[in-house]
C-alpha positions in Angstrom: 169.8 52.2 387.1 170.4 51.5 390.7 169.1 53.5 393.7 171.4 55.7 395.7 171.6 53.2 398.5 172.7 50.6 395.9 175.2 53.0 394.4 176.9 53.5 397.8 177.7 49.8 397.8 179.3 49.9 394.4 182.8 50.9 393.4 183.6 53.2 390.5 184.7 51.3 387.4 187.4 52.5 385.1 186.1 54.4 382.2 188.2 55.0 379.1 185.2 56.0 376.9 182.7 53.9 375.0 180.2 54.1 377.8 176.9 55.9 377.0 176.2 59.1 378.9 173.3 59.0 381.4 170.2 60.5 380.0 169.0 63.8 381.6 165.9 62.1 383.0 167.9 59.4 384.7 170.3 61.9 386.2 167.3 63.9 387.6 165.9 60.8 389.1 169.1 60.0 390.9 169.5 63.6 392.1 166.1 63.3 393.9 168.0 61.0 396.4 171.2 63.1 396.5 170.5 66.1 398.8 172.4 69.2 397.8 173.5 68.1 394.3 172.5 70.0 391.2 172.5 69.1 387.5 174.3 71.6 385.2 172.2 73.3 382.5 173.8 71.1 379.8 173.2 67.9 381.8 176.8 66.9 381.7 177.9 67.6 385.3 176.5 67.5 388.9 177.8 69.8 391.5 177.4 70.6 395.2 178.5 73.5 397.4 179.4 73.7 401.1 180.3 76.6 403.4 182.6 75.2 406.0 183.4 76.5 409.4 186.8 77.8 408.4 189.7 77.3 406.0 191.1 74.3 408.0 187.7 72.6 407.9 187.5 73.1 404.1 191.0 71.7 403.5 190.2 68.7 405.9 187.1 68.0 403.9 189.0 68.2 400.6 191.5 65.7 402.0 188.7 63.3 402.8 187.2 63.7 399.3 190.6 63.3 397.8 191.2 60.0 399.6 187.8 58.7 398.6 188.3 59.7 395.0 191.7 57.9 394.9 190.0 54.7 396.4 187.3 54.9 393.8 189.6 55.9 390.9 187.2 58.7 389.9 188.3 62.3 390.5 186.1 65.4 390.9 186.9 69.0 390.2 187.4 70.8 393.5 187.0 74.5 394.0 187.9 76.3 397.2 187.2 80.1 397.2 186.8 82.7 399.9 188.8 80.5 402.2 185.8 78.3 403.2 183.4 78.0 400.2 183.9 74.7 398.6 182.3 73.4 395.4 182.6 70.0 393.9 181.8 69.1 390.3 181.5 65.6 389.0 181.6 64.4 385.4 183.1 61.5 383.5 185.7 63.3 381.4 186.3 60.3 379.1 182.7 60.4 377.8 182.1 64.1 378.1 179.1 63.7 380.5 177.6 61.8 383.4 178.1 58.1 384.1 177.0 56.0 387.0 180.5 56.7 388.5 179.6 60.3 389.2 176.6 59.3 391.3 178.5 56.6 393.1 181.1 59.1 394.2 178.5 61.8 395.0 176.6 59.4 397.2 179.7 58.5 399.1 180.8 62.2 399.4 177.5 63.0 401.0 178.3 60.5 403.7 181.7 62.1 404.6 181.7 64.3 407.7 182.2 68.0 407.1 182.5 70.8 409.7 180.0 73.4 408.5 179.6 77.0 409.7 
């Protein structure tokens, strides 16, 4: 598996299934280089949370994430609560767990500017 820096240079590849899920140990290794992201208890998702400056900042960040997700063809679950608390979850739905695509997108999301509180 590639390093996070190498993943940032990659593009998500279409996944219609048939790709093996990443092993929990590999996901943990990759998370060591992804500040703020956590592995779910079942090892099938990674997630990160932000508290933005205000509602407008949260929506602006969601828009940046949405544009990136469209470019990559890999779409996260986005949750905005309490007007400025944003959570993003990544999983590869077609395989019911984590793939390299999830880490490619997470690494690129980490590089997006966000207006925090």
